N, CA, C, O and the ligand as a Tripos MOL2 file, in Angstrom:
@<TRIPOS>MOLECULE
protein
  249   247    63     0     0
PROTEIN
NO_CHARGES

@<TRIPOS>ATOM
      1 N          19.9650  -23.8460    3.2720 N.3       1 MET1
      2 CA         19.7800  -23.0380    2.0920 C.3       1 MET1
      3 C          18.3040  -22.8130    1.8130 C.2       1 MET1
      4 O          17.4940  -23.7400    1.8380 O.2       1 MET1
      5 N          17.9810  -21.5600    1.5480 N.am      2 THR2
      6 CA         16.5860  -21.1830    1.3450 C.3       2 THR2
      7 C          16.2680  -20.9960   -0.1650 C.2       2 THR2
      8 O          16.9390  -20.2540   -0.8840 O.2       2 THR2
      9 N          15.2900  -21.6560   -0.5610 N.am      3 THR3
     10 CA         14.8380  -21.4890   -1.9970 C.3       3 THR3
     11 C          13.6110  -20.6290   -2.0310 C.2       3 THR3
     12 O          12.5750  -20.9820   -1.4680 O.2       3 THR3
     13 N          13.7250  -19.4980   -2.6920 N.am      4 ILE4
     14 CA         12.5490  -18.5900   -2.8670 C.3       4 ILE4
     15 C          11.7740  -19.0120   -4.1500 C.2       4 ILE4
     16 O          12.2820  -19.0480   -5.2710 O.2       4 ILE4
     17 N          10.4820  -19.3270   -3.8510 N.am      5 VAL5
     18 CA          9.6520  -19.7060   -5.0240 C.3       5 VAL5
     19 C           8.6610  -18.5020   -5.2130 C.2       5 VAL5
     20 O           7.8220  -18.1770   -4.3730 O.2       5 VAL5
     21 N           8.8570  -17.9020   -6.3800 N.am      6 PRO6
     22 CA          7.9240  -16.8100   -6.6930 C.3       6 PRO6
     23 C           6.4740  -17.2780   -6.7450 C.2       6 PRO6
     24 O           6.1860  -18.3920   -7.1830 O.2       6 PRO6
     25 N           5.5690  -16.4190   -6.2960 N.am      7 PRO7
     26 CA          4.1800  -16.8050   -6.3310 C.3       7 PRO7
     27 C           3.6150  -16.9260   -7.7380 C.2       7 PRO7
     28 O           4.0610  -16.2150   -8.6380 O.2       7 PRO7
     29 N           2.7050  -17.7540   -7.9380 N.am      8 LYS8
     30 CA          2.1080  -17.9910   -9.2050 C.3       8 LYS8
     31 C           0.7300  -17.3930   -9.3140 C.2       8 LYS8
     32 O           0.1210  -17.3880  -10.3840 O.2       8 LYS8
     33 N           0.2460  -16.8930   -8.2050 N.am      9 GLU9
     34 CA         -1.0640  -16.2620   -8.2030 C.3       9 GLU9
     35 C          -1.1650  -15.1980   -7.1510 C.2       9 GLU9
     36 O          -0.4570  -15.2660   -6.1460 O.2       9 GLU9
     37 N          -1.9880  -14.2470   -7.3350 N.am     10 ARG10
     38 CA         -2.1820  -13.2330   -6.2930 C.3      10 ARG10
     39 C          -3.5960  -12.7480   -6.3850 C.2      10 ARG10
     40 O          -4.2130  -12.7160   -7.4490 O.2      10 ARG10
     41 N          -4.1020  -12.3610   -5.1970 N.am     11 VAL11
     42 CA         -5.4830  -11.8620   -5.1270 C.3      11 VAL11
     43 C          -5.4570  -10.4840   -4.3240 C.2      11 VAL11
     44 O          -4.7800  -10.3530   -3.3050 O.2      11 VAL11
     45 N          -6.2130   -9.5080   -4.8360 N.am     12 CYS12
     46 CA         -6.3070   -8.2550   -4.1410 C.3      12 CYS12
     47 C          -7.2500   -8.3990   -2.9770 C.2      12 CYS12
     48 O          -8.3690   -8.8960   -3.1110 O.2      12 CYS12
     49 N          -6.7580   -7.9350   -1.7830 N.am     13 GLU13
     50 CA         -7.5420   -8.0500   -0.6170 C.3      13 GLU13
     51 C          -8.6670   -7.0630   -0.5360 C.2      13 GLU13
     52 O          -9.5940   -7.2060    0.2620 O.2      13 GLU13
     53 N          -8.5690   -5.9940   -1.4290 N.am     14 ARG14
     54 CA         -9.5590   -4.9270   -1.3460 C.3      14 ARG14
     55 C         -10.6870   -5.1810   -2.3360 C.2      14 ARG14
     56 O         -11.8510   -5.1100   -1.9430 O.2      14 ARG14
     57 N         -10.4060   -5.4680   -3.5800 N.am     15 CYS15
     58 CA        -11.4680   -5.5470   -4.5550 C.3      15 CYS15
     59 C         -11.6910   -6.9350   -5.1160 C.2      15 CYS15
     60 O         -12.6460   -7.1560   -5.8600 O.2      15 CYS15
     61 N         -10.8350   -7.8630   -4.7780 N.am     16 GLY16
     62 CA        -11.0580   -9.2770   -5.1980 C.3      16 GLY16
     63 C         -10.4570   -9.5690   -6.5570 C.2      16 GLY16
     64 O         -10.7070  -10.6470   -7.0970 O.2      16 GLY16
     65 N          -9.6780   -8.6720   -7.1410 N.am     17 ARG17
     66 CA         -9.0730   -9.0330   -8.4120 C.3      17 ARG17
     67 C          -8.1280  -10.1260   -8.2340 C.2      17 ARG17
     68 O          -7.4430  -10.2120   -7.2150 O.2      17 ARG17
     69 N          -8.0630  -11.0310   -9.2700 N.am     18 SER18
     70 CA         -7.2670  -12.2210   -9.1820 C.3      18 SER18
     71 C          -6.4090  -12.3080  -10.4840 C.2      18 SER18
     72 O          -6.8990  -12.2150  -11.6090 O.2      18 SER18
     73 N          -5.0880  -12.4930  -10.2260 N.am     19 ASP19
     74 CA         -4.1050  -12.5550  -11.3040 C.3      19 ASP19
     75 C          -3.3510  -13.9300  -11.2010 C.2      19 ASP19
     76 O          -3.2500  -14.5320  -10.1320 O.2      19 ASP19
     77 N          -2.8420  -14.3700  -12.3530 N.am     20 VAL20
     78 CA         -1.9390  -15.5250  -12.2930 C.3      20 VAL20
     79 C          -0.6940  -15.1220  -13.0900 C.2      20 VAL20
     80 O          -0.7670  -14.3060  -14.0100 O.2      20 VAL20
     81 N           0.4250  -15.6980  -12.7270 N.am     21 TRP21
     82 CA          1.6850  -15.3620  -13.3860 C.3      21 TRP21
     83 C           1.8080  -16.1390  -14.6760 C.2      21 TRP21
     84 O           1.6050  -17.3530  -14.7040 O.2      21 TRP21
     85 N           2.1280  -15.4640  -15.7050 N.am     22 ASP22
     86 CA          2.3280  -16.1190  -17.0540 C.3      22 ASP22
     87 C           3.8400  -16.2100  -17.3430 C.2      22 ASP22
     88 O           4.4820  -15.2090  -17.6620 O.2      22 ASP22
     89 N           4.3900  -17.4260  -17.2250 N.am     23 ASP23
     90 CA          5.8490  -17.5470  -17.4590 C.3      23 ASP23
     91 C           6.2240  -17.1920  -18.8780 C.2      23 ASP23
     92 O           7.3510  -16.7610  -19.1220 O.2      23 ASP23
     93 N           5.2990  -17.3610  -19.8400 N.am     24 ASP24
     94 CA          5.6820  -17.1180  -21.2260 C.3      24 ASP24
     95 C           5.9210  -15.6390  -21.5040 C.2      24 ASP24
     96 O           6.8350  -15.2570  -22.2370 O.2      24 ASP24
     97 N           5.0460  -14.8000  -20.8780 N.am     25 THR25
     98 CA          5.1550  -13.3930  -21.1530 C.3      25 THR25
     99 C           5.8950  -12.6530  -20.0610 C.2      25 THR25
    100 O           6.3600  -11.5290  -20.2550 O.2      25 THR25
    101 N           6.0000  -13.3070  -18.8910 N.am     26 GLY26
    102 CA          6.7210  -12.7020  -17.7460 C.3      26 GLY26
    103 C           5.9240  -11.5870  -17.1580 C.2      26 GLY26
    104 O           6.4810  -10.6030  -16.6720 O.2      26 GLY26
    105 N           4.6020  -11.7300  -17.1970 N.am     27 THR27
    106 CA          3.6850  -10.7190  -16.6410 C.3      27 THR27
    107 C           2.5600  -11.3690  -15.9610 C.2      27 THR27
    108 O           2.2660  -12.5460  -16.1730 O.2      27 THR27
    109 N           1.8740  -10.5380  -15.0720 N.am     28 TRP28
    110 CA          0.6700  -11.0050  -14.3790 C.3      28 TRP28
    111 C          -0.5520  -10.9270  -15.4480 C.2      28 TRP28
    112 O          -0.6850   -9.9880  -16.2330 O.2      28 TRP28
    113 N          -1.3590  -11.9580  -15.3750 N.am     29 THR29
    114 CA         -2.4880  -12.0070  -16.3420 C.3      29 THR29
    115 C          -3.7640  -12.1550  -15.5050 C.2      29 THR29
    116 O          -3.8270  -12.9670  -14.5820 O.2      29 THR29
    117 N          -4.7570  -11.3700  -15.8400 N.am     30 VAL30
    118 CA         -5.9950  -11.3760  -15.1370 C.3      30 VAL30
    119 C          -6.7070  -12.7300  -15.3240 C.2      30 VAL30
    120 O          -6.8510  -13.2480  -16.4310 O.2      30 VAL30
    121 N          -7.1480  -13.2750  -14.1560 N.am     31 VAL31
    122 CA         -7.8920  -14.5470  -14.2550 C.3      31 VAL31
    123 C          -9.2740  -14.3740  -14.7870 C.2      31 VAL31
    124 O          -9.9250  -13.3650  -14.5140 O.2      31 VAL31
    125 N          -9.7300  -15.3100  -15.5230 N.am     32 THR32
    126 CA        -11.1620  -15.3420  -15.9910 C.3      32 THR32
    127 C         -11.9100  -16.4490  -15.2910 C.2      32 THR32
    128 O         -11.3460  -17.5100  -15.0220 O.2      32 THR32
    129 N         -13.1870  -16.2130  -14.9880 N.am     33 ASP33
    130 CA        -13.9620  -17.2090  -14.3150 C.3      33 ASP33
    131 C         -14.4350  -18.2370  -15.3900 C.2      33 ASP33
    132 O         -14.0140  -18.2450  -16.5470 O.2      33 ASP33
    133 N         -15.3210  -19.0700  -14.9000 N.am     34 ASP34
    134 CA        -15.8310  -20.1980  -15.8170 C.3      34 ASP34
    135 C         -16.5900  -19.6520  -16.9590 C.2      34 ASP34
    136 O         -16.6990  -20.3200  -17.9870 O.2      34 ASP34
    137 N         -17.1500  -18.4170  -16.8420 N.am     35 GLU35
    138 CA        -17.9630  -17.8490  -17.9820 C.3      35 GLU35
    139 C         -17.0810  -16.8840  -18.8250 C.2      35 GLU35
    140 O         -17.5750  -16.1500  -19.6800 O.2      35 GLU35
    141 N         -15.8020  -16.9200  -18.5530 N.am     36 GLY36
    142 CA        -14.9000  -16.1380  -19.3360 C.3      36 GLY36
    143 C         -14.7980  -14.6490  -18.9960 C.2      36 GLY36
    144 O         -14.2060  -13.8310  -19.6990 O.2      36 GLY36
    145 N         -15.4520  -14.3690  -17.8120 N.am     37 GLU37
    146 CA        -15.4150  -12.9410  -17.3720 C.3      37 GLU37
    147 C         -14.1560  -12.6790  -16.6330 C.2      37 GLU37
    148 O         -13.7580  -13.4400  -15.7510 O.2      37 GLU37
    149 N         -13.5100  -11.5710  -17.0010 N.am     38 ARG38
    150 CA        -12.2300  -11.2140  -16.3420 C.3      38 ARG38
    151 C         -12.4820  -10.6220  -14.9770 C.2      38 ARG38
    152 O         -13.2640   -9.6890  -14.7950 O.2      38 ARG38
    153 N         -11.7640  -11.2260  -14.0010 N.am     39 LEU39
    154 CA        -11.9270  -10.7950  -12.5810 C.3      39 LEU39
    155 C         -10.9890   -9.6610  -12.3810 C.2      39 LEU39
    156 O          -9.9720   -9.8070  -11.7020 O.2      39 LEU39
    157 N         -11.3040   -8.5060  -12.9660 N.am     40 THR40
    158 CA        -10.3300   -7.3830  -12.9020 C.3      40 THR40
    159 C         -10.5480   -6.5480  -11.6770 C.2      40 THR40
    160 O          -9.7040   -5.7160  -11.3460 O.2      40 THR40
    161 N         -11.6500   -6.7360  -10.9900 N.am     41 GLY41
    162 CA        -11.8590   -5.9660   -9.7290 C.3      41 GLY41
    163 C         -12.1660   -4.5180  -10.0750 C.2      41 GLY41
    164 O         -12.6130   -4.1900  -11.1740 O.2      41 GLY41
    165 N         -11.9000   -3.6500   -9.0710 N.am     42 ASP42
    166 CA        -12.1430   -2.2890   -9.2180 C.3      42 ASP42
    167 C         -10.9720   -1.5600   -9.8960 C.2      42 ASP42
    168 O          -9.8690   -1.5380   -9.3500 O.2      42 ASP42
    169 N         -11.1980   -0.9600  -11.0820 N.am     43 PRO43
    170 CA        -10.0930   -0.3120  -11.8590 C.3      43 PRO43
    171 C          -9.4820    0.8040  -11.0650 C.2      43 PRO43
    172 O          -8.3430    1.1800  -11.3430 O.2      43 PRO43
    173 N         -10.1620    1.3510  -10.1030 N.am     44 PHE44
    174 CA         -9.5360    2.4330   -9.3060 C.3      44 PHE44
    175 C          -8.9610    2.0360   -7.9770 C.2      44 PHE44
    176 O          -8.5200    2.8570   -7.1730 O.2      44 PHE44
    177 N          -8.9860    0.6970   -7.7780 N.am     45 CYS45
    178 CA         -8.4670    0.1450   -6.5880 C.3      45 CYS45
    179 C          -6.9050    0.2620   -6.6060 C.2      45 CYS45
    180 O          -6.2950    0.0990   -7.6630 O.2      45 CYS45
    181 N          -6.3080    0.5240   -5.5170 N.am     46 LEU46
    182 CA         -4.8490    0.5910   -5.4130 C.3      46 LEU46
    183 C          -4.2080   -0.8240   -5.3070 C.2      46 LEU46
    184 O          -2.9900   -0.9990   -5.3470 O.2      46 LEU46
    185 N          -5.1250   -1.8170   -5.1680 N.am     47 HIS47
    186 CA         -4.7310   -3.2050   -5.1080 C.3      47 HIS47
    187 C          -3.7490   -3.5440   -3.9320 C.2      47 HIS47
    188 O          -2.5840   -3.1490   -3.9030 O.2      47 HIS47
    189 N          -4.3160   -4.2880   -3.0010 N.am     48 GLU48
    190 CA         -3.4650   -4.6820   -1.8350 C.3      48 GLU48
    191 C          -3.3550   -6.1900   -2.0370 C.2      48 GLU48
    192 O          -4.1900   -6.9770   -1.5930 O.2      48 GLU48
    193 N          -2.2160   -6.5660   -2.7730 N.am     49 TRP49
    194 CA         -2.0520   -7.9940   -3.0650 C.3      49 TRP49
    195 C          -1.7320   -8.7690   -1.8220 C.2      49 TRP49
    196 O          -0.9950   -8.3380   -0.9350 O.2      49 TRP49
    197 N          -2.3420   -9.9650   -1.8060 N.am     50 ASP50
    198 CA         -2.1160  -10.8280   -0.6170 C.3      50 ASP50
    199 C          -0.6790  -11.3850   -0.5260 C.2      50 ASP50
    200 O          -0.3190  -12.0040    0.4750 O.2      50 ASP50
    201 N           0.1160  -11.1700   -1.5430 N.am     51 ILE51
    202 CA          1.5090  -11.6080   -1.4830 C.3      51 ILE51
    203 C           2.3960  -10.5280   -0.9840 C.2      51 ILE51
    204 O           3.5710  -10.7950   -0.7320 O.2      51 ILE51
    205 N           1.9390   -9.3600   -0.8250 N.am     52 ASN52
    206 CA          2.7130   -8.2070   -0.3400 C.3      52 ASN52
    207 C           3.3990   -8.5730    0.9910 C.2      52 ASN52
    208 O           2.7620   -9.1200    1.8910 O.2      52 ASN52
    209 N           4.6880   -8.2690    1.1040 N.am     53 GLY53
    210 CA          5.3310   -8.4910    2.3730 C.3      53 GLY53
    211 C           5.9200   -9.8810    2.5010 C.2      53 GLY53
    212 O           6.7700  -10.1060    3.3630 O.2      53 GLY53
    213 N           5.4920  -10.8290    1.6620 N.am     54 THR54
    214 CA          5.9960  -12.1620    1.7210 C.3      54 THR54
    215 C           6.9680  -12.4880    0.5910 C.2      54 THR54
    216 O           7.7360  -13.4460    0.6700 O.2      54 THR54
    217 N           6.9180  -11.6630   -0.4760 N.am     55 TYR55
    218 CA          7.7440  -11.8630   -1.6250 C.3      55 TYR55
    219 C           8.0210  -10.5930   -2.2640 C.2      55 TYR55
    220 O           7.0930   -9.8700   -2.6240 O.2      55 TYR55
    221 N           9.2740  -10.2620   -2.4330 N.am     56 ASN56
    222 CA          9.7190   -9.0870   -3.1190 C.3      56 ASN56
    223 C          10.7620   -9.3760   -4.1660 C.2      56 ASN56
    224 O          11.9110   -9.6800   -3.8440 O.2      56 ASN56
    225 N          10.3690   -9.2840   -5.4120 N.am     57 PRO57
    226 CA         11.3040   -9.7060   -6.5200 C.3      57 PRO57
    227 C          12.5380   -8.8550   -6.5770 C.2      57 PRO57
    228 O          13.4940   -9.2320   -7.2550 O.2      57 PRO57
    229 N          12.5740   -7.7020   -5.8890 N.am     58 LEU58
    230 CA         13.7230   -6.8170   -5.8930 C.3      58 LEU58
    231 C          14.7510   -7.1880   -4.8790 C.2      58 LEU58
    232 O          15.8770   -6.6910   -4.9120 O.2      58 LEU58
    233 N          14.3680   -8.0900   -3.9420 N.am     59 GLU59
    234 CA         15.3180   -8.5510   -2.9150 C.3      59 GLU59
    235 C          15.9170   -9.9390   -3.2530 C.2      59 GLU59
    236 O          15.2320  -10.8350   -3.7460 O.2      59 GLU59
    237 N          17.1750  -10.0620   -2.9730 N.am     60 GLY60
    238 CA         17.7450  -11.3640   -3.1260 C.3      60 GLY60
    239 C          18.0880  -11.7260   -4.5730 C.2      60 GLY60
    240 O          18.4820  -12.8530   -4.8720 O.2      60 GLY60
    241 N          17.9260  -10.7280   -5.4750 N.am     61 GLY61
    242 CA         18.2000  -10.9980   -6.8280 C.3      61 GLY61
    243 C          19.6310  -10.7220   -7.1630 C.2      61 GLY61
    244 O          20.5020  -10.7290   -6.2930 O.2      61 GLY61
    245 N          19.8820  -10.4700   -8.4680 N.am     62 ALA62
    246 CA         21.2380  -10.2300   -8.9060 C.3      62 ALA62
    247 C          21.7700   -8.9480   -8.2670 C.2      62 ALA62
    248 O          22.9130   -8.5640   -8.5130 O.2      62 ALA62
    249 ZN         -7.8040   -4.1710   -5.8250 Zn       63 ZN63
@<TRIPOS>BOND
     1     1     2 1
     2     2     3 1
     3     3     4 2
     4     3     5 am
     5     5     6 1
     6     6     7 1
     7     7     8 2
     8     7     9 am
     9     9    10 1
    10    10    11 1
    11    11    12 2
    12    11    13 am
    13    13    14 1
    14    14    15 1
    15    15    16 2
    16    15    17 am
    17    17    18 1
    18    18    19 1
    19    19    20 2
    20    19    21 am
    21    21    22 1
    22    22    23 1
    23    23    24 2
    24    23    25 am
    25    25    26 1
    26    26    27 1
    27    27    28 2
    28    27    29 am
    29    29    30 1
    30    30    31 1
    31    31    32 2
    32    31    33 am
    33    33    34 1
    34    34    35 1
    35    35    36 2
    36    35    37 am
    37    37    38 1
    38    38    39 1
    39    39    40 2
    40    39    41 am
    41    41    42 1
    42    42    43 1
    43    43    44 2
    44    43    45 am
    45    45    46 1
    46    46    47 1
    47    47    48 2
    48    47    49 am
    49    49    50 1
    50    50    51 1
    51    51    52 2
    52    51    53 am
    53    53    54 1
    54    54    55 1
    55    55    56 2
    56    55    57 am
    57    57    58 1
    58    58    59 1
    59    59    60 2
    60    59    61 am
    61    61    62 1
    62    62    63 1
    63    63    64 2
    64    63    65 am
    65    65    66 1
    66    66    67 1
    67    67    68 2
    68    67    69 am
    69    69    70 1
    70    70    71 1
    71    71    72 2
    72    71    73 am
    73    73    74 1
    74    74    75 1
    75    75    76 2
    76    75    77 am
    77    77    78 1
    78    78    79 1
    79    79    80 2
    80    79    81 am
    81    81    82 1
    82    82    83 1
    83    83    84 2
    84    83    85 am
    85    85    86 1
    86    86    87 1
    87    87    88 2
    88    87    89 am
    89    89    90 1
    90    90    91 1
    91    91    92 2
    92    91    93 am
    93    93    94 1
    94    94    95 1
    95    95    96 2
    96    95    97 am
    97    97    98 1
    98    98    99 1
    99    99   100 2
   100    99   101 am
   101   101   102 1
   102   102   103 1
   103   103   104 2
   104   103   105 am
   105   105   106 1
   106   106   107 1
   107   107   108 2
   108   107   109 am
   109   109   110 1
   110   110   111 1
   111   111   112 2
   112   111   113 am
   113   113   114 1
   114   114   115 1
   115   115   116 2
   116   115   117 am
   117   117   118 1
   118   118   119 1
   119   119   120 2
   120   119   121 am
   121   121   122 1
   122   122   123 1
   123   123   124 2
   124   123   125 am
   125   125   126 1
   126   126   127 1
   127   127   128 2
   128   127   129 am
   129   129   130 1
   130   130   131 1
   131   131   132 2
   132   131   133 am
   133   133   134 1
   134   134   135 1
   135   135   136 2
   136   135   137 am
   137   137   138 1
   138   138   139 1
   139   139   140 2
   140   139   141 am
   141   141   142 1
   142   142   143 1
   143   143   144 2
   144   143   145 am
   145   145   146 1
   146   146   147 1
   147   147   148 2
   148   147   149 am
   149   149   150 1
   150   150   151 1
   151   151   152 2
   152   151   153 am
   153   153   154 1
   154   154   155 1
   155   155   156 2
   156   155   157 am
   157   157   158 1
   158   158   159 1
   159   159   160 2
   160   159   161 am
   161   161   162 1
   162   162   163 1
   163   163   164 2
   164   163   165 am
   165   165   166 1
   166   166   167 1
   167   167   168 2
   168   167   169 am
   169   169   170 1
   170   170   171 1
   171   171   172 2
   172   171   173 am
   173   173   174 1
   174   174   175 1
   175   175   176 2
   176   175   177 am
   177   177   178 1
   178   178   179 1
   179   179   180 2
   180   179   181 am
   181   181   182 1
   182   182   183 1
   183   183   184 2
   184   183   185 am
   185   185   186 1
   186   186   187 1
   187   187   188 2
   188   187   189 am
   189   189   190 1
   190   190   191 1
   191   191   192 2
   192   191   193 am
   193   193   194 1
   194   194   195 1
   195   195   196 2
   196   195   197 am
   197   197   198 1
   198   198   199 1
   199   199   200 2
   200   199   201 am
   201   201   202 1
   202   202   203 1
   203   203   204 2
   204   203   205 am
   205   205   206 1
   206   206   207 1
   207   207   208 2
   208   207   209 am
   209   209   210 1
   210   210   211 1
   211   211   212 2
   212   211   213 am
   213   213   214 1
   214   214   215 1
   215   215   216 2
   216   215   217 am
   217   217   218 1
   218   218   219 1
   219   219   220 2
   220   219   221 am
   221   221   222 1
   222   222   223 1
   223   223   224 2
   224   223   225 am
   225   225   226 1
   226   226   227 1
   227   227   228 2
   228   227   229 am
   229   229   230 1
   230   230   231 1
   231   231   232 2
   232   231   233 am
   233   233   234 1
   234   234   235 1
   235   235   236 2
   236   235   237 am
   237   237   238 1
   238   238   239 1
   239   239   240 2
   240   239   241 am
   241   241   242 1
   242   242   243 1
   243   243   244 2
   244   243   245 am
   245   245   246 1
   246   246   247 1
   247   247   248 2
@<TRIPOS>SUBSTRUCTURE
     1 MET1         2 RESIDUE 1 A MET
     2 THR2         6 RESIDUE 1 A THR
     3 THR3        10 RESIDUE 1 A THR
     4 ILE4        14 RESIDUE 1 A ILE
     5 VAL5        18 RESIDUE 1 A VAL
     6 PRO6        22 RESIDUE 1 A PRO
     7 PRO7        26 RESIDUE 1 A PRO
     8 LYS8        30 RESIDUE 1 A LYS
     9 GLU9        34 RESIDUE 1 A GLU
    10 ARG10       38 RESIDUE 1 A ARG
    11 VAL11       42 RESIDUE 1 A VAL
    12 CYS12       46 RESIDUE 1 A CYS
    13 GLU13       50 RESIDUE 1 A GLU
    14 ARG14       54 RESIDUE 1 A ARG
    15 CYS15       58 RESIDUE 1 A CYS
    16 GLY16       62 RESIDUE 1 A GLY
    17 ARG17       66 RESIDUE 1 A ARG
    18 SER18       70 RESIDUE 1 A SER
    19 ASP19       74 RESIDUE 1 A ASP
    20 VAL20       78 RESIDUE 1 A VAL
    21 TRP21       82 RESIDUE 1 A TRP
    22 ASP22       86 RESIDUE 1 A ASP
    23 ASP23       90 RESIDUE 1 A ASP
    24 ASP24       94 RESIDUE 1 A ASP
    25 THR25       98 RESIDUE 1 A THR
    26 GLY26      102 RESIDUE 1 A GLY
    27 THR27      106 RESIDUE 1 A THR
    28 TRP28      110 RESIDUE 1 A TRP
    29 THR29      114 RESIDUE 1 A THR
    30 VAL30      118 RESIDUE 1 A VAL
    31 VAL31      122 RESIDUE 1 A VAL
    32 THR32      126 RESIDUE 1 A THR
    33 ASP33      130 RESIDUE 1 A ASP
    34 ASP34      134 RESIDUE 1 A ASP
    35 GLU35      138 RESIDUE 1 A GLU
    36 GLY36      142 RESIDUE 1 A GLY
    37 GLU37      146 RESIDUE 1 A GLU
    38 ARG38      150 RESIDUE 1 A ARG
    39 LEU39      154 RESIDUE 1 A LEU
    40 THR40      158 RESIDUE 1 A THR
    41 GLY41      162 RESIDUE 1 A GLY
    42 ASP42      166 RESIDUE 1 A ASP
    43 PRO43      170 RESIDUE 1 A PRO
    44 PHE44      174 RESIDUE 1 A PHE
    45 CYS45      178 RESIDUE 1 A CYS
    46 LEU46      182 RESIDUE 1 A LEU
    47 HIS47      186 RESIDUE 1 A HIS
    48 GLU48      190 RESIDUE 1 A GLU
    49 TRP49      194 RESIDUE 1 A TRP
    50 ASP50      198 RESIDUE 1 A ASP
    51 ILE51      202 RESIDUE 1 A ILE
    52 ASN52      206 RESIDUE 1 A ASN
    53 GLY53      210 RESIDUE 1 A GLY
    54 THR54      214 RESIDUE 1 A THR
    55 TYR55      218 RESIDUE 1 A TYR
    56 ASN56      222 RESIDUE 1 A ASN
    57 PRO57      226 RESIDUE 1 A PRO
    58 LEU58      230 RESIDUE 1 A LEU
    59 GLU59      234 RESIDUE 1 A GLU
    60 GLY60      238 RESIDUE 1 A GLY
    61 GLY61      242 RESIDUE 1 A GLY
    62 ALA62      246 RESIDUE 1 A ALA
    63 ZN63       249 GROUP 0 **** ****
């Protein structure tokens, strides 16, 4: 039996944007660094998440 564990964090391979999963809101939240600066990356980036291809929430669901 395979258990799929959804990722809790993702990083854009293009611009370096970093998100973490917020279970409370059910959305991705932008990570902030030690100085409180949001690591939003390039706003025009198409974002190539490092989890692409390894996890698809649309597969294996209900
Ligand atoms: Zn990006």
